[in-house]
PANU-23678 format. One line per field, with one value per residue: z, y, x of N, C-alpha, C in turn; residue number from 1. Coordinates in Angstrom, 2 decimals. Atoms other than C-alpha are relative to their C-alpha. Example, Ala and Ser with C-alpha at 12.3 -4.5 7.8 and 13.67 -1.06 7.14 Angstrom:
REM residues 2
n_w: (0.00_-0.06)
n_v: (-1.19_-1.19)
n_u: (0.89_-0.82)
ca_w: (7.80_7.14)
ca_v: (-4.50_-1.06)
ca_u: (12.30_13.67)
c_w: (0.00_0.73)
c_v: (1.20_1.09)
c_u: (0.90_-0.77)
nr: (1_2)
This chain:
REM residues 106
n_w: (-1.19_-0.52_0.35_-0.36_-1.09_0.19_0.66_-1.44_-1.07_0.76_-0.22_-1.71_-0.23_0.32_-1.10_-0.76_0.24_-0.43_-1.17_-0.43_0.37_-0.85_-1.48_-0.61_-0.88_-1.46_-0.03_-1.35_-0.55_-1.22_0.14_-1.49_-0.04_-0.53_-1.49_-0.51_0.53_1.39_0.56_0.08_1.11_-0.11_1.11_0.73_1.33_0.65_-0.04_-0.84_-0.83_-1.39_-1.59_-0.89_-0.10_-1.12_0.11_-1.37_0.26_-0.98_-0.08_0.30_0.15_0.15_-1.41_0.73_-0.69_0.18_0.98_0.24_1.27_0.71_0.00_0.91_0.74_0.31_-0.87_-1.14_-0.35_-1.61_-0.22_-0.04_-0.93_0.49_0.59_1.40_-0.38_0.77_0.11_0.91_0.78_0.26_0.95_0.28_0.20_1.11_0.22_-1.30_0.39_-0.78_0.05_-0.54_-0.03_0.47_0.96_0.48_0.01_0.58)
n_v: (0.13_-1.10_0.16_0.65_-0.93_-0.68_0.71_-0.13_-2.08_-0.40_1.04_-0.66_-1.28_-0.17_0.80_-1.04_-0.35_1.11_0.02_-1.01_0.29_1.23_-0.34_-0.55_-1.50_-0.83_-0.81_-0.34_-0.89_0.22_-0.55_-0.09_1.10_-1.03_0.38_0.33_1.36_0.24_1.04_-0.51_1.45_-0.70_1.31_-0.04_-0.64_1.53_0.67_0.55_-0.70_-0.84_1.00_-0.17_-1.52_-1.12_-1.59_-0.49_-0.98_-0.96_-1.12_-0.88_-0.14_1.21_0.94_1.07_0.17_1.33_0.48_1.66_0.92_-0.12_1.44_0.68_-0.78_-1.15_-1.23_-0.30_-0.68_-0.42_-1.09_-1.17_-0.47_-1.24_-0.77_0.20_1.27_0.07_1.43_0.65_1.08_0.38_1.42_0.17_-1.05_-0.61_0.39_-1.04_-0.76_-0.25_-0.65_-0.91_0.25_-0.89_0.58_0.47_-0.21_0.73)
n_u: (0.06_0.63_1.39_0.37_0.47_0.66_1.53_0.29_-0.17_1.37_1.37_-0.66_0.30_1.45_0.98_-0.18_0.81_1.09_0.77_0.96_1.32_0.54_0.38_1.55_0.37_0.85_1.74_0.79_0.77_1.12_1.22_0.72_1.46_0.82_0.73_-1.11_-1.45_-0.45_-0.68_-1.39_-0.33_-1.51_-0.69_-1.43_0.58_-0.25_1.38_-0.53_0.70_-0.19_0.45_-0.88_-0.24_0.10_0.61_-0.42_0.73_-0.42_0.82_-0.37_-1.25_-0.53_-0.11_0.66_1.56_0.56_-1.23_0.47_-0.16_1.15_0.41_-0.33_0.55_-0.60_0.80_0.00_1.20_0.08_0.78_-0.63_-0.77_-0.12_-1.10_-0.80_-0.73_-0.71_0.00_-1.40_-0.14_-1.69_-0.63_-1.47_-1.06_0.93_1.58_1.11_0.94_0.37_1.07_0.86_1.51_1.17_0.46_1.08_1.43_0.61)
ca_w: (26.27_26.75_24.72_27.21_29.85_28.10_27.66_31.83_32.65_30.14_31.78_35.56_34.58_33.11_36.39_38.36_36.51_36.91_40.70_41.01_38.58_41.08_44.22_45.58_47.20_50.83_50.45_52.94_52.99_55.76_56.31_59.05_59.33_60.73_63.87_65.78_64.11_61.61_58.92_57.48_53.99_53.19_49.72_47.77_44.24_43.02_44.22_46.81_50.05_53.33_55.46_59.11_58.07_61.31_62.25_64.84_65.87_67.86_69.04_68.44_70.04_68.98_71.81_70.55_71.50_69.85_67.89_65.78_62.44_59.15_58.72_55.98_54.08_54.20_56.68_60.01_62.01_65.26_67.38_66.78_68.69_70.30_69.47_66.70_66.00_63.29_61.45_60.75_58.00_58.67_56.06_57.11_56.67_53.75_53.75_56.30_55.19_57.63_57.48_59.31_61.44_60.14_56.86_57.45_56.55_55.82)
ca_v: (112.57_116.49_115.60_113.59_116.26_118.64_116.32_115.70_120.09_120.24_117.39_118.77_122.46_121.56_119.16_122.46_124.32_122.15_122.24_125.58_124.05_121.23_123.35_124.37_127.22_127.17_127.91_128.86_130.44_130.83_131.68_132.36_129.65_132.53_130.23_130.74_128.61_129.33_127.17_127.17_125.19_124.87_122.89_123.36_125.23_121.52_120.55_118.69_118.07_119.84_116.90_117.18_120.82_122.88_125.43_127.94_130.76_133.78_136.66_140.04_139.98_136.65_134.82_131.23_130.85_127.35_124.63_121.67_119.91_120.44_116.91_114.59_116.72_119.43_121.42_122.93_124.19_126.00_128.35_131.88_133.48_136.87_140.02_140.43_137.27_136.11_132.04_130.79_127.94_126.19_123.83_124.56_126.54_129.11_127.58_130.28_131.61_133.88_135.18_138.00_137.63_140.34_139.35_136.41_136.54_134.70)
ca_u: (159.19_158.25_155.01_154.01_154.67_153.07_149.58_150.18_150.54_147.50_145.10_146.61_145.79_141.90_140.98_142.27_139.92_137.07_136.88_135.16_132.40_131.58_131.18_127.83_126.32_124.49_120.18_118.11_115.19_112.30_109.43_106.30_103.54_101.57_100.72_103.66_106.47_108.71_110.17_113.38_114.23_117.85_119.88_122.72_122.58_123.83_120.46_122.21_120.57_120.58_119.53_121.56_122.64_123.03_120.79_121.16_119.01_120.75_119.35_120.31_123.26_124.73_123.86_122.72_118.51_118.20_120.31_119.06_119.25_117.27_115.38_115.31_113.36_115.94_113.62_113.45_110.63_110.80_108.81_109.23_111.55_110.76_112.36_115.24_116.77_119.02_118.70_122.33_122.17_125.74_127.02_130.63_133.51_131.91_128.67_126.80_123.65_122.29_118.81_116.75_113.94_112.66_113.15_110.80_107.04_104.31)
c_w: (0.51_-1.15_1.01_1.80_-0.27_0.60_1.95_0.58_-0.33_0.91_1.34_0.25_-0.59_1.17_0.79_-0.36_0.46_1.42_0.24_-0.69_0.41_1.25_0.20_1.13_0.62_-0.93_1.03_-0.16_1.45_-0.25_1.46_0.23_0.55_1.43_0.93_-0.02_-1.02_-0.62_-1.18_-0.99_-0.33_-1.60_-0.18_-1.57_-1.06_-0.37_0.54_1.33_1.26_1.33_1.21_-0.37_1.37_0.00_1.39_-0.12_1.14_0.00_-0.56_0.33_0.26_1.25_-0.85_1.06_-0.10_-1.30_-0.92_-1.60_-1.30_0.07_-0.91_-1.09_-0.53_0.65_1.66_0.57_1.42_0.33_0.28_0.99_0.58_-0.13_-1.04_0.56_-1.75_-0.54_-0.72_-0.50_0.14_-0.32_0.53_-0.45_-1.88_-0.61_1.33_-0.49_0.96_-0.67_1.76_0.53_-0.58_-1.66_-0.40_0.08_-0.69_-1.64)
c_v: (1.21_0.41_-0.61_0.92_1.14_-0.25_0.23_1.70_0.05_-0.35_0.48_1.44_-0.04_-0.53_1.86_0.73_-0.25_0.09_1.04_-0.27_-1.09_0.53_0.76_1.01_-0.43_0.81_-0.15_0.93_-0.29_0.63_-0.36_-0.89_0.65_-1.16_-0.04_-0.15_0.99_-1.10_0.15_-1.07_0.36_-1.29_0.37_0.46_-1.14_-1.01_-1.24_0.19_0.53_-0.53_0.11_0.92_0.66_1.01_0.48_1.36_1.13_1.37_1.27_0.51_-0.81_-1.56_-1.58_0.05_-1.44_-0.17_-0.91_-0.24_0.67_-2.17_-0.50_0.99_1.98_1.69_0.27_1.06_0.13_1.18_1.07_0.86_1.74_0.99_-0.11_-1.12_-0.32_-2.32_-0.20_-1.86_-0.29_-1.38_0.15_1.27_0.56_-0.19_0.62_0.67_0.58_0.74_0.36_-0.06_0.67_0.21_-1.74_0.22_-0.65_-0.32)
c_u: (-0.83_-1.35_-0.83_0.19_-0.88_-1.60_-0.39_-0.30_-1.49_-1.38_-0.10_-0.94_-1.89_-0.73_-0.07_-1.07_-1.58_-0.64_-0.87_-1.78_-1.00_-0.36_-1.50_-0.02_-0.89_-1.27_-0.43_-1.49_-1.22_-1.17_-1.03_-0.87_-1.43_-0.83_1.31_1.49_0.86_0.72_1.39_0.18_1.46_0.30_1.01_-0.77_0.20_-0.84_0.48_-0.60_0.24_0.44_1.52_0.72_-0.25_-0.50_0.23_-1.09_0.75_-0.98_1.04_2.03_1.38_-0.04_-0.78_-1.42_-0.17_0.73_-0.84_0.69_-0.70_0.25_0.16_-0.57_0.81_-0.90_0.20_-0.68_0.24_-0.89_0.50_0.14_-0.50_1.11_0.66_0.94_0.20_-0.06_1.41_-0.31_1.49_0.52_1.21_0.87_-0.36_-0.70_-0.84_-0.75_-1.03_-1.75_-1.02_-0.95_-0.87_-0.37_-1.15_-1.42_-1.10_-0.32)
nr: (1_2_3_4_5_6_7_8_9_10_11_12_13_14_15_16_17_18_19_20_21_22_23_24_25_26_27_28_29_30_31_32_33_34_35_36_37_38_39_40_41_42_43_44_45_46_47_48_49_50_51_52_53_54_55_56_57_58_59_60_61_62_63_64_65_66_67_68_69_70_71_72_73_74_75_76_77_78_79_80_81_82_83_84_85_86_87_88_89_90_91_92_93_94_95_96_97_98_99_100_101_102_103_104_105_106)
């Protein structure tokens, strides 16, 4: 019986170690289309789609000026805001990526 319990404990420990290996990191990059719009592309490090992931554009004070979702191609296109802004790719707790407007170039 002690061997069975030890084996069960070893299996449980191994499974707990494997959980971080299946985690995925959110990724988002944005670029200026040169026509007054920006496009952001999102995804996850494990190759998962970002379709439906919330996108927010906030001004320098943190006020939301635009909200949307990634389309079926994991992309979001909108008019380029005037002034300072930040794009937030929000895939849930611990999965927020922010891209500052100053970093978005053609």
